One Martini backbone bead per residue (centre of mass of N, CA, C, O) as a GRO file, in nm:
protein
  491
    1MET     BB    1   1.802  -2.840  -0.695
    2ASN     BB    2   1.507  -2.744  -0.783
    3PRO     BB    3   1.312  -2.491  -0.700
    4THR     BB    4   1.012  -2.532  -0.477
    5MET     BB    5   0.698  -2.407  -0.398
    6ILE     BB    6   0.446  -2.399  -0.130
    7GLN     BB    7   0.112  -2.325  -0.066
    8PHE     BB    8  -0.001  -2.433   0.265
    9PHE     BB    9  -0.284  -2.293   0.169
   10HIS     BB   10  -0.616  -2.155   0.203
   11TRP     BB   11  -0.896  -1.976   0.263
   12TYR     BB   12  -1.031  -2.278   0.375
   13SER     BB   13  -0.867  -2.386   0.581
   14ASN     BB   14  -0.834  -2.577   0.830
   15GLY     BB   15  -0.882  -2.561   1.152
   16ASP     BB   16  -0.833  -2.650   1.475
   17ALA     BB   17  -0.519  -2.667   1.489
   18GLN     BB   18  -0.400  -2.846   1.215
   19LEU     BB   19  -0.195  -2.733   1.002
   20TYR     BB   20   0.085  -2.759   1.135
   21ASP     BB   21   0.072  -3.069   1.157
   22GLU     BB   22   0.039  -3.121   0.857
   23ILE     BB   23   0.306  -3.007   0.770
   24LYS     BB   24   0.488  -3.183   0.943
   25ASN     BB   25   0.370  -3.464   0.823
   26SER     BB   26   0.468  -3.369   0.511
   27ALA     BB   27   0.778  -3.346   0.479
   28SER     BB   28   0.868  -3.609   0.331
   29TYR     BB   29   0.679  -3.580   0.089
   30LEU     BB   30   0.786  -3.310  -0.015
   31LYS     BB   31   1.077  -3.401  -0.056
   32GLU     BB   32   1.015  -3.624  -0.266
   33LEU     BB   33   0.891  -3.400  -0.477
   34GLY     BB   34   1.088  -3.126  -0.443
   35ILE     BB   35   1.022  -2.953  -0.212
   36SER     BB   36   1.194  -2.646  -0.078
   37ALA     BB   37   0.929  -2.470   0.008
   38VAL     BB   38   0.722  -2.313   0.268
   39TRP     BB   39   0.418  -2.138   0.271
   40PHE     BB   40   0.280  -1.968   0.518
   41PRO     BB   41   0.058  -1.842   0.699
   42PRO     BB   42  -0.039  -1.616   0.894
   43ALA     BB   43   0.075  -1.641   1.248
   44TYR     BB   44  -0.093  -1.420   1.369
   45LYS     BB   45  -0.312  -1.244   1.538
   46GLY     BB   46  -0.635  -1.184   1.464
   47ALA     BB   47  -0.935  -1.026   1.485
   48GLY     BB   48  -1.079  -1.326   1.440
   49GLY     BB   49  -0.900  -1.518   1.568
   50GLY     BB   50  -0.978  -1.855   1.518
   51TYR     BB   51  -1.096  -1.746   1.216
   52SER     BB   52  -0.842  -1.631   1.107
   53VAL     BB   53  -0.641  -1.621   0.822
   54GLY     BB   54  -0.440  -1.334   0.876
   55TYR     BB   55  -0.530  -1.048   0.710
   56ASP     BB   56  -0.612  -0.926   1.022
   57PRO     BB   57  -0.396  -0.788   1.200
   58TYR     BB   58  -0.321  -0.741   1.545
   59ASP     BB   59  -0.067  -0.930   1.669
   60LEU     BB   60   0.262  -0.989   1.579
   61TYR     BB   61   0.351  -1.132   1.873
   62ASP     BB   62   0.108  -1.345   1.828
   63LEU     BB   63   0.170  -1.704   1.772
   64GLY     BB   64  -0.013  -1.858   1.986
   65GLU     BB   65   0.020  -1.748   2.321
   66PHE     BB   66  -0.231  -1.561   2.368
   67ASP     BB   67  -0.523  -1.430   2.522
   68GLN     BB   68  -0.678  -1.333   2.222
   69LYS     BB   69  -0.967  -1.299   2.063
   70GLY     BB   70  -1.073  -1.577   2.217
   71THR     BB   71  -0.762  -1.695   2.194
   72VAL     BB   72  -0.466  -1.865   2.164
   73PRO     BB   73  -0.483  -1.989   1.913
   74THR     BB   74  -0.490  -2.004   1.603
   75LYS     BB   75  -0.627  -2.147   1.336
   76TYR     BB   76  -0.342  -2.333   1.310
   77GLY     BB   77  -0.225  -2.280   1.610
   78THR     BB   78   0.037  -2.285   1.806
   79LYS     BB   79   0.346  -2.185   1.866
   80ALA     BB   80   0.463  -2.467   1.914
   81GLN     BB   81   0.357  -2.590   1.649
   82TYR     BB   82   0.494  -2.395   1.461
   83LEU     BB   83   0.791  -2.445   1.541
   84ASN     BB   84   0.786  -2.749   1.490
   85SER     BB   85   0.724  -2.734   1.189
   86CYS     BB   86   0.971  -2.570   1.103
   87LYS     BB   87   1.190  -2.767   1.207
   88THR     BB   88   1.106  -3.012   1.039
   89LEU     BB   89   1.157  -2.892   0.765
   90GLN     BB   90   1.459  -2.810   0.806
   91LYS     BB   91   1.553  -3.106   0.861
   92ASN     BB   92   1.448  -3.165   0.545
   93GLY     BB   93   1.549  -2.912   0.365
   94ILE     BB   94   1.313  -2.697   0.422
   95SER     BB   95   1.194  -2.401   0.371
   96VAL     BB   96   1.082  -2.096   0.535
   97ILE     BB   97   0.782  -1.908   0.461
   98VAL     BB   98   0.661  -1.600   0.555
   99ASP     BB   99   0.381  -1.402   0.631
  100VAL     BB  100   0.369  -1.047   0.558
  101VAL     BB  101   0.159  -0.796   0.734
  102LEU     BB  102   0.212  -0.425   0.690
  103ASP     BB  103  -0.044  -0.245   0.593
  104HIS     BB  104  -0.230  -0.346   0.846
  105LYS     BB  105  -0.482  -0.314   1.105
  106ALA     BB  106  -0.689  -0.498   1.351
  107GLY     BB  107  -0.879  -0.478   1.642
  108GLY     BB  108  -0.894  -0.257   1.829
  109ASP     BB  109  -0.916  -0.173   2.178
  110GLU     BB  110  -0.947   0.147   2.132
  111LYS     BB  111  -1.073   0.458   2.130
  112GLU     BB  112  -1.026   0.766   1.932
  113LYS     BB  113  -0.967   1.108   1.875
  114PHE     BB  114  -0.971   1.272   1.547
  115HIS     BB  115  -0.865   1.395   1.245
  116ALA     BB  116  -1.049   1.399   0.925
  117VAL     BB  117  -1.103   1.284   0.580
  118LYS     BB  118  -1.329   1.235   0.344
  119VAL     BB  119  -1.319   1.002   0.071
  120ASN     BB  120  -1.308   0.881  -0.241
  121PRO     BB  121  -1.295   0.549  -0.321
  122GLU     BB  122  -1.228   0.608  -0.643
  123ASN     BB  123  -1.076   0.892  -0.529
  124ARG     BB  124  -0.849   0.962  -0.281
  125GLN     BB  125  -0.791   1.274  -0.379
  126GLU     BB  126  -1.095   1.318  -0.306
  127ASN     BB  127  -1.270   1.528  -0.117
  128LEU     BB  128  -1.584   1.510   0.091
  129SER     BB  129  -1.445   1.692   0.317
  130GLU     BB  130  -1.373   1.841   0.586
  131PRO     BB  131  -1.221   1.862   0.859
  132PHE     BB  132  -1.294   1.619   1.123
  133GLU     BB  133  -1.419   1.461   1.394
  134ILE     BB  134  -1.330   1.133   1.501
  135GLU     BB  135  -1.404   0.780   1.592
  136SER     BB  136  -1.164   0.511   1.656
  137TYR     BB  137  -0.989   0.191   1.643
  138THR     BB  138  -0.645   0.295   1.715
  139GLN     BB  139  -0.593   0.136   1.981
  140PHE     BB  140  -0.304  -0.067   2.074
  141THR     BB  141  -0.244  -0.263   2.387
  142PHE     BB  142  -0.244  -0.567   2.449
  143PRO     BB  143  -0.367  -0.709   2.724
  144GLY     BB  144  -0.278  -1.019   2.682
  145ARG     BB  145   0.046  -0.940   2.659
  146GLY     BB  146   0.139  -0.661   2.700
  147GLU     BB  147   0.512  -0.617   2.714
  148LYS     BB  148   0.587  -0.856   2.567
  149TYR     BB  149   0.860  -0.794   2.343
  150SER     BB  150   0.670  -0.517   2.355
  151ASN     BB  151   0.583  -0.153   2.426
  152PHE     BB  152   0.422  -0.088   2.183
  153LYS     BB  153   0.182   0.166   2.098
  154TRP     BB  154  -0.103   0.219   1.915
  155ASP     BB  155  -0.210   0.501   1.713
  156PHE     BB  156  -0.322   0.740   1.496
  157GLN     BB  157  -0.017   0.815   1.416
  158CYS     BB  158   0.013   0.511   1.269
  159PHE     BB  159  -0.209   0.623   1.065
  160SER     BB  160  -0.381   0.715   0.744
  161GLY     BB  161  -0.643   0.515   0.773
  162VAL     BB  162  -1.004   0.448   0.776
  163ASP     BB  163  -1.338   0.254   0.784
  164PHE     BB  164  -1.410   0.376   1.078
  165ALA     BB  165  -1.682   0.580   1.225
  166GLU     BB  166  -1.843   0.691   1.475
  167GLY     BB  167  -2.165   0.760   1.344
  168GLN     BB  168  -2.075   0.695   1.056
  169GLU     BB  169  -2.050   0.631   0.750
  170GLU     BB  170  -1.932   0.447   0.526
  171GLY     BB  171  -1.568   0.466   0.465
  172ILE     BB  172  -1.294   0.686   0.391
  173TYR     BB  173  -1.046   0.800   0.631
  174GLN     BB  174  -0.824   1.056   0.644
  175ILE     BB  175  -0.560   1.110   0.839
  176ILE     BB  176  -0.448   1.359   1.062
  177ASN     BB  177  -0.102   1.396   1.094
  178ASP     BB  178   0.267   1.425   1.156
  179HIS     BB  179   0.376   1.239   0.871
  180GLY     BB  180   0.211   1.365   0.636
  181GLU     BB  181   0.055   1.443   0.352
  182GLY     BB  182  -0.158   1.232   0.295
  183TRP     BB  183  -0.057   0.996   0.104
  184GLU     BB  184   0.135   0.766   0.000
  185GLU     BB  185   0.353   0.686  -0.243
  186MET     BB  186   0.284   0.533  -0.549
  187ILE     BB  187   0.317   0.375  -0.850
  188SER     BB  188   0.015   0.406  -0.891
  189ASP     BB  189  -0.318   0.573  -0.986
  190GLU     BB  190  -0.508   0.398  -0.860
  191LYS     BB  191  -0.763   0.553  -0.716
  192GLY     BB  192  -0.538   0.785  -0.729
  193ASN     BB  193  -0.476   0.620  -0.443
  194TYR     BB  194  -0.365   0.284  -0.306
  195ASP     BB  195  -0.286   0.286  -0.005
  196TYR     BB  196  -0.567   0.215   0.065
  197LEU     BB  197  -0.738  -0.094   0.169
  198MET     BB  198  -0.771  -0.160   0.499
  199PHE     BB  199  -0.866  -0.069   0.783
  200ASN     BB  200  -0.569   0.015   0.939
  201ASP     BB  201  -0.347   0.222   0.793
  202ILE     BB  202  -0.020   0.214   0.776
  203ASP     BB  203   0.226   0.461   0.863
  204GLN     BB  204   0.555   0.449   0.719
  205ARG     BB  205   0.656   0.751   0.798
  206ASN     BB  206   0.674   0.668   1.080
  207PRO     BB  207   0.957   0.622   1.265
  208PHE     BB  208   0.837   0.440   1.494
  209VAL     BB  209   0.714   0.229   1.311
  210ARG     BB  210   0.967   0.142   1.161
  211GLU     BB  211   1.121   0.052   1.411
  212GLU     BB  212   0.917  -0.164   1.503
  213LEU     BB  213   0.921  -0.335   1.237
  214ASN     BB  214   1.222  -0.398   1.251
  215ASN     BB  215   1.220  -0.535   1.526
  216TRP     BB  216   1.014  -0.753   1.455
  217GLY     BB  217   1.170  -0.897   1.231
  218LYS     BB  218   1.394  -1.002   1.420
  219TRP     BB  219   1.219  -1.144   1.624
  220TYR     BB  220   1.084  -1.341   1.428
  221HIS     BB  221   1.342  -1.480   1.339
  222ASP     BB  222   1.433  -1.574   1.629
  223GLN     BB  223   1.191  -1.771   1.653
  224VAL     BB  224   1.193  -1.925   1.345
  225HIS     BB  225   1.415  -1.909   1.121
  226PHE     BB  226   1.362  -1.796   0.856
  227ASP     BB  227   1.416  -1.786   0.481
  228GLY     BB  228   1.143  -1.627   0.410
  229VAL     BB  229   0.925  -1.382   0.238
  230ARG     BB  230   0.584  -1.283   0.220
  231LEU     BB  231   0.448  -0.988   0.075
  232ASP     BB  232   0.178  -0.808   0.143
  233ALA     BB  233   0.044  -0.562  -0.044
  234VAL     BB  234   0.267  -0.378  -0.205
  235LYS     BB  235   0.082  -0.193  -0.378
  236HIS     BB  236   0.003  -0.033  -0.079
  237GLN     BB  237   0.320   0.036  -0.061
  238SER     BB  238   0.605   0.172  -0.013
  239PRO     BB  239   0.905   0.095  -0.157
  240ASP     BB  240   1.087   0.226   0.060
  241PHE     BB  241   1.012   0.050   0.297
  242TYR     BB  242   1.097  -0.238   0.190
  243LYS     BB  243   1.385  -0.170   0.126
  244GLU     BB  244   1.457  -0.115   0.425
  245TRP     BB  245   1.344  -0.368   0.568
  246LEU     BB  246   1.518  -0.580   0.415
  247TYR     BB  247   1.793  -0.467   0.479
  248THR     BB  248   1.763  -0.490   0.789
  249LEU     BB  249   1.699  -0.789   0.809
  250ARG     BB  250   1.961  -0.892   0.675
  251ALA     BB  251   2.155  -0.751   0.869
  252ASN     BB  252   2.038  -0.867   1.147
  253THR     BB  253   2.070  -1.188   1.043
  254GLY     BB  254   2.289  -1.261   0.814
  255LYS     BB  255   2.075  -1.305   0.573
  256ASN     BB  256   1.959  -1.397   0.245
  257ILE     BB  257   1.654  -1.324   0.232
  258PHE     BB  258   1.385  -1.418   0.088
  259ALA     BB  259   1.163  -1.234  -0.150
  260VAL     BB  260   0.800  -1.192  -0.201
  261GLY     BB  261   0.569  -1.004  -0.380
  262GLU     BB  262   0.230  -0.865  -0.380
  263TYR     BB  263   0.156  -0.752  -0.714
  264TRP     BB  264  -0.168  -0.712  -0.830
  265ALA     BB  265  -0.137  -0.679  -1.205
  266PRO     BB  266  -0.290  -0.780  -1.451
  267GLY     BB  267  -0.144  -0.669  -1.755
  268GLU     BB  268   0.091  -0.485  -1.573
  269VAL     BB  269   0.416  -0.525  -1.600
  270ASN     BB  270   0.519  -0.230  -1.572
  271LEU     BB  271   0.462  -0.211  -1.263
  272LEU     BB  272   0.658  -0.430  -1.177
  273GLU     BB  273   0.909  -0.295  -1.291
  274GLU     BB  274   0.885  -0.036  -1.122
  275TYR     BB  275   0.900  -0.175  -0.846
  276ILE     BB  276   1.175  -0.309  -0.882
  277GLU     BB  277   1.326  -0.044  -0.923
  278ALA     BB  278   1.238   0.095  -0.651
  279THR     BB  279   1.363  -0.176  -0.488
  280GLU     BB  280   1.633  -0.274  -0.624
  281GLY     BB  281   1.579  -0.593  -0.639
  282SER     BB  282   1.489  -0.702  -0.332
  283MET     BB  283   1.247  -0.851  -0.493
  284SER     BB  284   1.016  -1.054  -0.579
  285LEU     BB  285   0.737  -1.151  -0.800
  286PHE     BB  286   0.435  -1.221  -0.886
  287ASP     BB  287   0.287  -1.359  -1.185
  288ALA     BB  288  -0.012  -1.234  -1.265
  289SER     BB  289  -0.017  -1.249  -1.579
  290LEU     BB  290   0.023  -1.552  -1.612
  291GLN     BB  291  -0.225  -1.638  -1.455
  292GLN     BB  292  -0.422  -1.497  -1.649
  293ASN     BB  293  -0.342  -1.659  -1.899
  294PHE     BB  294  -0.433  -1.929  -1.788
  295HIS     BB  295  -0.726  -1.856  -1.749
  296ASP     BB  296  -0.787  -1.779  -2.043
  297ALA     BB  297  -0.694  -2.046  -2.177
  298SER     BB  298  -0.901  -2.230  -2.021
  299LEU     BB  299  -1.156  -2.087  -2.156
  300ALA     BB  300  -1.074  -2.097  -2.475
  301GLY     BB  301  -0.903  -2.320  -2.558
  302ALA     BB  302  -0.840  -2.372  -2.892
  303GLU     BB  303  -0.850  -2.047  -2.934
  304TYR     BB  304  -0.578  -2.043  -2.803
  305ASP     BB  305  -0.258  -1.899  -2.832
  306LEU     BB  306   0.018  -2.046  -2.700
  307ARG     BB  307   0.242  -1.843  -2.801
  308LYS     BB  308   0.114  -1.614  -2.579
  309ILE     BB  309   0.155  -1.707  -2.274
  310PHE     BB  310   0.418  -1.494  -2.218
  311ASP     BB  311   0.282  -1.242  -2.263
  312GLU     BB  312   0.318  -0.986  -2.052
  313THR     BB  313   0.545  -1.103  -1.852
  314LEU     BB  314   0.774  -1.146  -1.603
  315THR     BB  315   0.908  -1.404  -1.715
  316LEU     BB  316   1.003  -1.257  -1.975
  317VAL     BB  317   1.146  -0.979  -1.853
  318ASN     BB  318   1.208  -1.118  -1.533
  319PRO     BB  319   1.292  -1.427  -1.440
  320LEU     BB  320   1.463  -1.388  -1.166
  321LEU     BB  321   1.184  -1.226  -1.031
  322SER     BB  322   0.990  -1.476  -1.082
  323VAL     BB  323   0.680  -1.596  -0.950
  324THR     BB  324   0.507  -1.882  -1.020
  325LEU     BB  325   0.150  -1.950  -1.095
  326VAL     BB  326  -0.184  -2.087  -1.105
  327ASP     BB  327  -0.280  -2.046  -0.801
  328ASN     BB  328  -0.464  -1.889  -0.523
  329HIS     BB  329  -0.639  -1.753  -0.258
  330ASP     BB  330  -0.754  -1.516  -0.452
  331THR     BB  331  -0.837  -1.699  -0.722
  332GLN     BB  332  -1.028  -1.859  -0.594
  333PRO     BB  333  -1.329  -1.952  -0.551
  334LEU     BB  334  -1.508  -1.665  -0.406
  335GLN     BB  335  -1.307  -1.451  -0.461
  336GLU     BB  336  -1.229  -1.132  -0.548
  337LEU     BB  337  -0.988  -1.249  -0.762
  338GLU     BB  338  -1.134  -1.441  -0.937
  339ALA     BB  339  -0.917  -1.683  -1.149
  340PRO     BB  340  -0.947  -1.973  -1.235
  341VAL     BB  341  -0.817  -2.268  -1.342
  342GLU     BB  342  -0.900  -2.503  -1.533
  343LYS     BB  343  -0.872  -2.836  -1.494
  344TRP     BB  344  -0.760  -2.921  -1.784
  345PHE     BB  345  -0.510  -2.695  -1.775
  346LYS     BB  346  -0.325  -2.745  -1.527
  347PRO     BB  347  -0.106  -2.939  -1.638
  348LEU     BB  348   0.000  -2.730  -1.840
  349ALA     BB  349   0.071  -2.505  -1.642
  350TYR     BB  350   0.269  -2.672  -1.469
  351ALA     BB  351   0.465  -2.733  -1.697
  352LEU     BB  352   0.532  -2.421  -1.751
  353ILE     BB  353   0.662  -2.387  -1.446
  354LEU     BB  354   0.835  -2.665  -1.389
  355LEU     BB  355   0.996  -2.730  -1.694
  356ARG     BB  356   1.128  -2.455  -1.693
  357LYS     BB  357   1.385  -2.213  -1.646
  358ASP     BB  358   1.174  -1.996  -1.573
  359GLY     BB  359   1.127  -1.928  -1.268
  360TYR     BB  360   0.949  -1.965  -0.946
  361PRO     BB  361   0.764  -2.214  -0.836
  362CYS     BB  362   0.410  -2.229  -0.717
  363VAL     BB  363   0.222  -2.433  -0.527
  364PHE     BB  364  -0.112  -2.527  -0.463
  365TYR     BB  365  -0.263  -2.699  -0.228
  366PRO     BB  366  -0.524  -2.813  -0.386
  367ASP     BB  367  -0.345  -2.934  -0.626
  368LEU     BB  368  -0.227  -3.166  -0.422
  369PHE     BB  369  -0.484  -3.220  -0.192
  370ALA     BB  370  -0.729  -3.081  -0.214
  371ALA     BB  371  -1.073  -2.932  -0.191
  372GLN     BB  372  -1.349  -2.819   0.032
  373TYR     BB  373  -1.630  -2.579   0.020
  374THR     BB  374  -1.832  -2.309   0.170
  375ASP     BB  375  -1.996  -2.021   0.019
  376LYS     BB  376  -2.065  -1.713  -0.094
  377ASP     BB  377  -2.191  -1.563  -0.345
  378LYS     BB  378  -2.273  -1.270  -0.512
  379GLU     BB  379  -2.589  -1.339  -0.425
  380GLY     BB  380  -2.573  -1.502  -0.131
  381ASN     BB  381  -2.526  -1.798  -0.199
  382ASP     BB  382  -2.472  -2.110  -0.150
  383GLN     BB  383  -2.147  -2.270  -0.230
  384ASP     BB  384  -2.008  -2.554  -0.363
  385ILE     BB  385  -1.658  -2.651  -0.347
  386VAL     BB  386  -1.444  -2.842  -0.573
  387LEU     BB  387  -1.096  -2.933  -0.548
  388ASP     BB  388  -0.892  -3.099  -0.739
  389LYS     BB  389  -0.649  -3.283  -0.803
  390VAL     BB  390  -0.398  -3.270  -1.009
  391GLU     BB  391  -0.319  -3.422  -1.279
  392LYS     BB  392   0.003  -3.542  -1.238
  393ILE     BB  393   0.153  -3.364  -1.017
  394GLU     BB  394   0.368  -3.557  -0.906
  395GLU     BB  395   0.512  -3.611  -1.174
  396LEU     BB  396   0.584  -3.315  -1.236
  397LEU     BB  397   0.758  -3.273  -0.985
  398LYS     BB  398   0.958  -3.506  -1.041
  399ALA     BB  399   1.052  -3.399  -1.314
  400ARG     BB  400   1.184  -3.150  -1.198
  401LYS     BB  401   1.380  -3.290  -1.002
  402LEU     BB  402   1.517  -3.491  -1.238
  403PHE     BB  403   1.500  -3.324  -1.557
  404ALA     BB  404   1.493  -2.989  -1.532
  405TYR     BB  405   1.774  -2.941  -1.720
  406GLY     BB  406   1.940  -2.719  -1.884
  407ASP     BB  407   1.907  -2.652  -2.184
  408GLN     BB  408   1.674  -2.468  -2.393
  409ARG     BB  409   1.431  -2.577  -2.648
  410ASP     BB  410   1.204  -2.430  -2.866
  411TYR     BB  411   0.853  -2.524  -2.992
  412PHE     BB  412   0.645  -2.240  -3.107
  413GLU     BB  413   0.484  -2.278  -3.405
  414ASP     BB  414   0.215  -2.369  -3.258
  415ALA     BB  415  -0.094  -2.267  -3.137
  416ASN     BB  416  -0.172  -2.583  -3.008
  417CYS     BB  417   0.154  -2.663  -2.982
  418LEU     BB  418   0.395  -2.723  -2.743
  419GLY     BB  419   0.763  -2.727  -2.719
  420TRP     BB  420   1.039  -2.877  -2.525
  421VAL     BB  421   1.384  -2.889  -2.423
  422ARG     BB  422   1.602  -3.056  -2.191
  423GLU     BB  423   1.941  -3.154  -2.193
  424GLY     BB  424   2.084  -3.130  -1.942
  425ASP     BB  425   2.350  -3.240  -1.729
  426ALA     BB  426   2.604  -3.380  -1.551
  427GLU     BB  427   2.367  -3.500  -1.333
  428HIS     BB  428   2.133  -3.483  -1.560
  429ASN     BB  429   1.875  -3.559  -1.725
  430GLY     BB  430   1.649  -3.493  -1.958
  431CYS     BB  431   1.369  -3.345  -2.154
  432ALA     BB  432   1.043  -3.378  -2.315
  433VAL     BB  433   0.787  -3.134  -2.401
  434VAL     BB  434   0.425  -3.168  -2.455
  435LEU     BB  435   0.148  -2.948  -2.558
  436SER     BB  436  -0.221  -2.942  -2.578
  437ASN     BB  437  -0.542  -2.761  -2.674
  438LYS     BB  438  -0.644  -3.003  -2.874
  439ASP     BB  439  -0.487  -3.221  -3.034
  440ALA     BB  440  -0.329  -3.468  -3.122
  441TYR     BB  441   0.038  -3.507  -3.121
  442SER     BB  442   0.358  -3.480  -3.316
  443LYS     BB  443   0.680  -3.359  -3.216
  444PRO     BB  444   0.960  -3.240  -3.358
  445MET     BB  445   1.273  -3.287  -3.173
  446GLU     BB  446   1.578  -3.176  -3.018
  447ILE     BB  447   1.772  -3.338  -2.758
  448GLY     BB  448   2.041  -3.474  -2.855
  449THR     BB  449   2.331  -3.666  -2.915
  450ARG     BB  450   2.360  -3.794  -2.626
  451TYR     BB  451   2.076  -3.970  -2.707
  452ALA     BB  452   2.163  -4.152  -2.916
  453GLY     BB  453   1.972  -4.455  -2.924
  454GLN     BB  454   1.774  -4.387  -2.714
  455THR     BB  455   1.516  -4.448  -2.486
  456PHE     BB  456   1.188  -4.318  -2.442
  457TYR     BB  457   0.947  -4.219  -2.192
  458ASP     BB  458   0.638  -4.163  -2.045
  459PHE     BB  459   0.619  -4.024  -1.732
  460LEU     BB  460   0.286  -4.002  -1.725
  461GLY     BB  461   0.156  -4.269  -1.886
  462TRP     BB  462   0.003  -4.243  -2.172
  463PHE     BB  463   0.237  -4.416  -2.306
  464ALA     BB  464   0.368  -4.733  -2.390
  465ASP     BB  465   0.539  -4.639  -2.601
  466LYS     BB  466   0.850  -4.595  -2.732
  467ILE     BB  467   1.144  -4.392  -2.800
  468THR     BB  468   1.387  -4.325  -3.055
  469ILE     BB  469   1.682  -4.174  -3.096
  470ASP     BB  470   1.852  -4.042  -3.329
  471GLU     BB  471   2.171  -3.967  -3.453
  472ASN     BB  472   2.079  -3.639  -3.427
  473GLY     BB  473   1.866  -3.611  -3.169
  474TRP     BB  474   1.586  -3.703  -3.281
  475ALA     BB  475   1.216  -3.679  -3.242
  476ASN     BB  476   0.885  -3.796  -3.199
  477PHE     BB  477   0.653  -3.628  -2.974
  478PRO     BB  478   0.379  -3.718  -2.810
  479VAL     BB  479   0.027  -3.604  -2.749
  480PRO     BB  480  -0.252  -3.562  -2.609
  481ALA     BB  481  -0.544  -3.431  -2.607
  482GLY     BB  482  -0.543  -3.175  -2.395
  483ASN     BB  483  -0.228  -3.209  -2.300
  484VAL     BB  484   0.060  -3.376  -2.142
  485SER     BB  485   0.407  -3.463  -2.208
  486VAL     BB  486   0.691  -3.660  -2.069
  487TRP     BB  487   1.017  -3.720  -2.188
  488VAL     BB  488   1.244  -3.988  -2.091
  489PRO     BB  489   1.496  -4.171  -2.008
  490GLU     BB  490   1.518  -4.508  -1.938
  491ASN     BB  491   1.807  -4.481  -1.773
   0.00000   0.00000   0.00000
């Protein structure tokens, strides 16, 4: 079966310990649609306690088990609910992908004093001060957990920078510690050096930190028995660290654990290629450039040349390590990287990631289940957001599960109408896909002589009339204006 992942959360997912049960109760539905893997939100206790989305990690060993940060469960549920949800998915043949956030920690338990240098936020290589003593929350002692699972205590030697200094103005403070001068080396020179992202930046040059994070990776797997990892903010971490961490995790578990990293650099596929080379192909990456192309195409409408949709994308240059997506929690409305794909274009975008041979597609929770929420816009005003379920998303997923197999033949000669066929294989029939960002269209394509004389119907239900394949394996396949159609054999 074709692999398909779903990100089963978004930035505003319901709390009150409901999400894990929702995932568990959706297992059979996901299996029916052909979903083969579920990406969970970060499962450990965040600094925000029961309100934390999970990207402000406080205690990696607290999966909703200890009374810390004002709560025992995380926003999504207790450890018992989490493990139960994972087991239910795996019993249904669905892999578990966990979200791993090892760039930073937040919500330190105690302050300590140490020396640091204030740097320019727009060029972190430029010092704005001489070294001076500051005080910040860099001690993590985990009083609610004690030393269960690990006795490791974090202090300023474990971090390379902070954004809080008692009595000082807001800024970025580079810590002077014993584990290397300056920031860790990154792939790109954005902001001079983009090692620092937020909160207390973990210094992965510290050998004791690396040992602890390696130990935690094995511990986490022994608890959950996950099948894959989604690695947060790899853009801000040394590729050497994750190359070692993944090698150790796979060696310690005896499993070829899948990994996908978040290196968000739309339009800079060269940086993704450099990161893949530096990590020796040990992880896939999300195709941020393709997502940006979808966003741009959805805004431009008929002015967008669809033949360029895969230009400058990871899916084009390295399809085996590309994870494709239409939207995610960072691109959704009111988020910092906001770049949502317009509603009308989403069925086209999903056809482009679900029904073609290249890339590993990831479906976004609101696109399958819908969502609504309220947050502040950039002017500080409340804004209500409604995200509708993508039209025909279930049919597109089932088409991937049933028909998107075999050799692919592209018909990309028209700027406003793309088509391709999948010929099928020994176990599966194929399909013909046509999409248009302008007018209704009928595209002549060759599906193959194995289908000569057979009738095809529109799997999405736009057309009642059927099509007969001629003796040479050709037919004219229509598509509605600004939409997508999927044609499959009637038998």
